[in-house]
C-alpha positions in Angstrom: 47.5 165.6 114.9 50.1 163.4 116.3 50.4 165.6 119.1 46.6 166.2 119.9 45.9 162.4 119.7 48.7 161.8 122.3 47.6 164.7 125.0 43.9 162.8 124.7 44.6 160.2 125.3 47.4 161.0 127.9 46.6 159.0 131.1 46.8 161.4 133.1 44.1 163.6 131.7 41.4 160.6 131.4 41.5 160.6 134.8 41.4 164.0 135.6 37.8 163.5 133.3 36.6 160.8 135.2 37.2 162.3 138.4 35.6 165.5 137.3 32.7 163.6 136.2 32.5 162.0 139.3 33.1 164.5 141.5 30.0 166.1 139.6 28.0 163.4 140.2 29.1 162.7 143.7 28.0 166.1 144.9 24.4 165.9 143.9 24.4 162.7 145.9 26.3 165.2 148.9 23.8 168.1 147.8 20.4 165.6 148.6 21.8 164.3 151.8 22.4 167.7 153.5 19.0 168.9 151.7 17.4 165.7 154.2 19.8 166.7 157.1 18.1 170.7 156.1 15.0 168.8 156.4 15.2 167.3 159.5 17.0 170.3 161.8 13.7 172.2 159.9 11.5 169.7 161.5 13.2 169.7 164.9 13.2 173.4 165.3 11.2 174.9 162.4 12.5 176.0 159.0 16.0 176.0 159.3 16.1 178.7 156.7 17.1 182.4 158.0 16.7 184.2 155.0 14.1 187.2 157.4 16.9 188.2 159.5 17.8 191.5 158.7 19.0 193.4 161.4 19.5 196.7 160.8 18.2 196.7 157.2 21.4 194.1 156.9 21.1 190.7 154.8 22.3 188.8 157.2 20.0 185.8 157.3 21.3 184.7 153.5 24.3 184.6 155.0 23.5 182.8 157.9 21.6 180.1 155.9 25.1 179.4 153.7 27.0 179.0 156.7 24.6 176.5 158.3 24.8 174.9 155.0 28.3 174.9 155.4 29.0 173.3 158.1 26.1 170.7 157.6 27.7 169.9 154.0 31.6 169.6 156.1 30.0 167.9 158.5 28.4 165.1 155.8 31.6 164.9 153.9 33.9 164.1 156.8 31.9 162.2 158.7 30.6 160.1 155.8 33.0 160.1 153.5 36.4 160.9 154.8 36.0 158.8 158.1 35.1 155.8 156.3 37.8 156.0 153.3 40.6 156.3 156.0 39.2 153.8 158.2 38.9 151.7 154.9 42.3 152.6 153.9 44.0 151.4 157.2 42.3 148.4 157.1 42.7 146.9 153.9 45.1 149.1 152.0 48.2 147.2 151.9 50.9 147.9 154.3 53.7 149.4 152.4 56.8 150.2 154.0 57.3 153.5 152.7 61.1 153.4 151.4 62.8 156.4 149.8 63.5 156.7 146.3 67.0 155.6 145.5 68.5 158.9 144.8 67.1 160.1 148.3 68.4 157.2 149.7 72.2 157.9 148.4 71.4 161.6 149.3 70.9 160.6 152.8 74.3 158.1 152.9 76.6 160.9 151.6 75.4 163.4 154.4 75.7 160.8 157.2 79.0 160.1 155.9 79.7 164.1 155.6 78.6 164.5 159.4 80.4 161.3 160.8 83.9 163.1 159.0 83.4 166.6 160.3 82.9 165.0 163.9 86.1 163.4 163.8 
């Protein structure tokens, strides 16, 4: 029983659970925003529903509608989430100089010594 408790209380599991719940809620927000943009597209060029397009009897319209919705969704996520996050991360993030771990630094030093030794 103690192993189960340790597994459940492990930090990564809790973080993943919180991330999953937040992602589900965030997905609803993004979907609502995409619906707004699709409605605006509909007001400009008519209803953004291509389901009635069936060239040669092949229901191609549903695919086109899903593709347009996906492109709008990708644009919304990129321009309203990814870009602002990257900007905030660059502006407010602590400027950390990346130093390699001690074992990597030691291996790099050994490699450099071997290269110098072979060059002599």
